[in-house]
Structure formats: C-alpha cells, structure tokens
C-alpha positions as CSV (number, residue, x, y, z in Angstrom):
1,X,0.0,0.2,-0.3
2,X,2.2,2.5,0.5
3,X,4.1,2.2,-2.9
4,X,0.8,1.8,-4.3
5,X,0.5,5.2,-3.0
6,X,4.4,6.0,-3.7
7,X,5.2,6.9,0.5
8,X,8.7,6.6,0.8
9,X,9.3,4.0,4.0
10,X,12.1,3.2,5.7
11,X,13.0,-0.7,5.8
12,X,12.1,-1.2,8.9
13,X,10.0,-4.6,10.2
14,X,7.7,-2.5,12.7
15,X,4.2,-2.7,11.8
16,X,2.7,-0.3,13.8
17,X,5.5,2.6,12.3
18,X,4.5,1.8,9.1
19,X,0.8,1.8,9.7
20,X,1.0,4.9,11.3
21,X,2.7,6.2,7.7
22,X,-0.1,5.4,6.3
23,X,-2.2,7.2,8.3
24,X,0.3,10.7,9.0
25,X,-0.6,10.6,4.2
26,X,-4.7,10.5,5.8
27,X,-5.6,6.6,5.2
28,X,-7.5,5.3,7.1
29,X,-7.2,1.8,8.3
30,X,-9.2,-0.4,10.6
31,X,-9.0,-1.9,13.5
32,X,-8.6,-5.3,12.3
33,X,-5.6,-4.6,9.7
34,X,-3.7,-2.1,13.3
35,X,-3.7,-5.8,14.8
36,X,-1.2,-6.4,12.5
37,X,1.4,-4.7,14.5
38,X,1.5,-8.2,17.0
39,X,3.2,-9.4,14.0
40,X,6.0,-7.0,14.5
41,X,7.3,-9.8,17.4
42,X,7.9,-12.5,14.8
43,X,9.6,-10.6,12.2
44,X,12.2,-9.9,15.2
45,X,12.1,-13.8,16.7
46,X,12.5,-14.6,12.6
47,X,15.3,-12.9,12.5
48,X,17.0,-13.4,16.0
49,X,16.1,-17.5,17.4
50,X,16.6,-18.4,20.9
51,X,15.3,-14.7,21.8
52,X,11.7,-15.7,22.5
53,X,9.8,-18.8,22.6
54,X,8.7,-20.0,19.8
55,X,5.1,-19.2,18.6
56,X,2.4,-22.0,19.8
57,X,0.2,-23.1,17.2
58,X,-2.9,-21.0,17.8
59,X,-0.6,-18.2,17.8
60,X,0.6,-18.9,14.6
61,X,-3.1,-19.7,13.7
62,X,-4.1,-15.8,15.0
63,X,-1.1,-14.8,12.7
64,X,-1.9,-16.3,9.9
65,X,-5.2,-14.9,10.1
66,X,-4.0,-11.3,10.9
67,X,-1.6,-11.7,8.7
68,X,-4.7,-12.8,5.6
69,X,-7.1,-10.2,7.5
70,X,-4.3,-6.9,6.0
71,X,-3.8,-8.5,2.9
72,X,-7.2,-8.9,1.9
73,X,-7.7,-4.6,3.4
74,X,-5.0,-3.7,0.4
75,X,-6.1,-6.1,-2.3
76,X,-9.9,-4.1,-1.6
77,X,-8.6,-0.7,-1.3
78,X,-6.1,-0.7,-4.3
79,X,-9.0,-2.3,-6.2
80,X,-10.7,1.1,-5.0
81,X,-8.0,2.9,-5.7
82,X,-7.8,2.0,-9.4
83,X,-11.5,1.7,-10.3
C-alpha cells in the first residue's frame, strides 16, 4: 500500500510504524488491520532465533488470520483506488 501510494518508508519490521505512515498520509486503517502490529514480534523472532519462546499453534493461527486480513484489506483498497 505504501508503494502504491508513493509513500517513502524506512526498511523496518516495525508494522506499527508503517501503519502510522499510512495514516499520516490520509489512509484510514481499520482496527482489524492495526492488529498486524502484533506480527512485528515474529519478524524479530525469525531474525534472532532463541530470544523468545517459539510460537504456539494458536499463536500461529492468529498470526496467519491477521496477515490474511491485512492482505484482503490491501487488495480491496487497491481495487478501489484503481477503479
């Protein structure tokens, strides 16, 4: 979404920061997408294994649902903007 909107962004894994950038540029981000901020911890865990406990099956399922929600929102928004 940031690329599509032409918004410059830092190359970070901080999803709260990236969502904030969208909002600063006038994008209304629903709460269901804001929940993606919780996925940031998995980026850190993947990059630095052993710092945190492994994700449980329930954590995994929530993370996947959250990521799917974000992807669906982006696809809808992109279609709206292209139309």
